C-alpha positions as CSV (number, residue, x, y, z in Angstrom):
1,X,-28.0,9.4,21.6
2,X,-24.4,8.4,20.7
3,X,-21.7,8.8,23.3
4,X,-18.6,10.6,22.0
5,X,-15.2,10.2,23.7
6,X,-12.6,12.9,23.6
7,X,-9.3,11.8,22.3
8,X,-6.3,13.8,23.7
9,X,-3.5,15.5,21.8
10,X,-0.9,12.8,22.4
11,X,-3.1,9.9,21.1
12,X,-4.0,12.0,18.1
13,X,-0.3,12.7,17.4
14,X,0.4,9.0,17.6
15,X,-2.5,8.1,15.4
16,X,-1.4,10.7,12.8
17,X,2.2,9.4,12.9
18,X,1.0,5.8,12.4
19,X,-1.1,6.9,9.5
20,X,1.9,8.7,8.0
21,X,4.1,5.7,8.4
22,X,1.6,3.3,6.9
23,X,0.9,5.5,3.9
24,X,4.6,6.2,3.3
25,X,5.4,2.5,3.4
26,X,2.5,1.6,1.0
27,X,3.4,4.2,-1.6
28,X,7.2,4.2,-1.2
29,X,7.9,1.8,-4.1
30,X,6.1,4.2,-6.5
31,X,8.3,7.0,-5.2
32,X,11.5,4.9,-5.8
33,X,10.4,4.1,-9.3
34,X,9.5,7.7,-10.0
35,X,12.9,8.9,-8.8
36,X,14.7,6.2,-10.8
37,X,12.9,7.2,-13.9
38,X,13.8,10.9,-13.4
39,X,17.5,10.1,-12.7
40,X,17.6,7.7,-15.6
41,X,16.3,10.3,-18.0
42,X,18.8,12.9,-16.9
43,X,21.8,10.9,-16.0
44,X,22.0,8.7,-19.1
45,X,21.4,5.5,-17.0
46,X,18.8,2.8,-17.7
47,X,15.7,4.3,-19.2
48,X,12.4,2.8,-18.2
49,X,9.4,2.5,-20.5
50,X,6.7,2.9,-17.9
51,X,6.2,2.9,-14.1
52,X,5.4,-0.8,-14.2
53,X,8.6,-1.5,-16.2
54,X,10.6,0.5,-13.6
55,X,9.0,-1.4,-10.7
56,X,9.6,-4.8,-12.2
57,X,13.1,-4.0,-13.3
58,X,14.0,-2.7,-9.8
59,X,12.4,-5.8,-8.2
60,X,14.3,-8.1,-10.6
61,X,17.7,-6.4,-10.2
62,X,17.6,-5.5,-6.5
63,X,14.8,-7.5,-4.9
64,X,12.2,-6.2,-2.6
65,X,14.8,-4.2,-0.6
66,X,15.4,-2.1,-3.7
67,X,11.8,-0.9,-3.7
68,X,12.2,0.3,-0.1
69,X,15.7,1.7,-0.2
70,X,15.6,5.0,1.6
71,X,12.4,4.3,3.5
72,X,14.1,5.0,6.9
73,X,15.2,8.6,6.3
74,X,11.9,9.3,4.5
75,X,9.9,8.1,7.5
76,X,12.1,10.1,9.9
77,X,10.9,13.2,8.1
78,X,7.3,12.2,7.3
79,X,6.1,10.5,10.5
80,X,6.5,13.5,12.8
81,X,5.2,15.8,10.2
82,X,2.1,13.7,9.6
83,X,1.5,13.4,13.3
84,X,1.8,17.1,14.0
85,X,-0.4,17.9,11.0
86,X,-3.1,15.5,12.1
87,X,-2.9,16.8,15.7
88,X,-3.2,20.4,14.6
89,X,-6.1,19.6,12.3
90,X,-8.0,17.9,15.1
91,X,-7.3,20.7,17.6
92,X,-8.5,23.4,15.1
93,X,-11.5,21.3,14.3
94,X,-12.4,21.0,18.0
95,X,-12.0,24.8,18.5
96,X,-14.2,25.6,15.5
97,X,-16.9,23.2,16.6
98,X,-16.9,24.6,20.1
99,X,-17.2,28.1,18.8
100,X,-20.1,27.1,16.5
101,X,-21.9,25.5,19.4
102,X,-21.8,28.7,21.4
């Protein structure tokens, strides 16, 4: 009834990489705030009361760039890993479905 199109490994790799980049960019400010809270508690620096307080203080002191400091190196690690993981998942799923059909 429905027509299904096969998506190759390279497009699957690119889709997974894009998904990794988008998710990392969306959640990176929370990672920055978490790391600042951890370092502040150990290093005797500024102590934040909550995650929201940390986010607002970083935004006020450093601007939007402060929330995304370190995003480049993080994406260099995460984007290929997410793409490969997604591609392997889809390949394994295809193999298992083909074996179940036989």
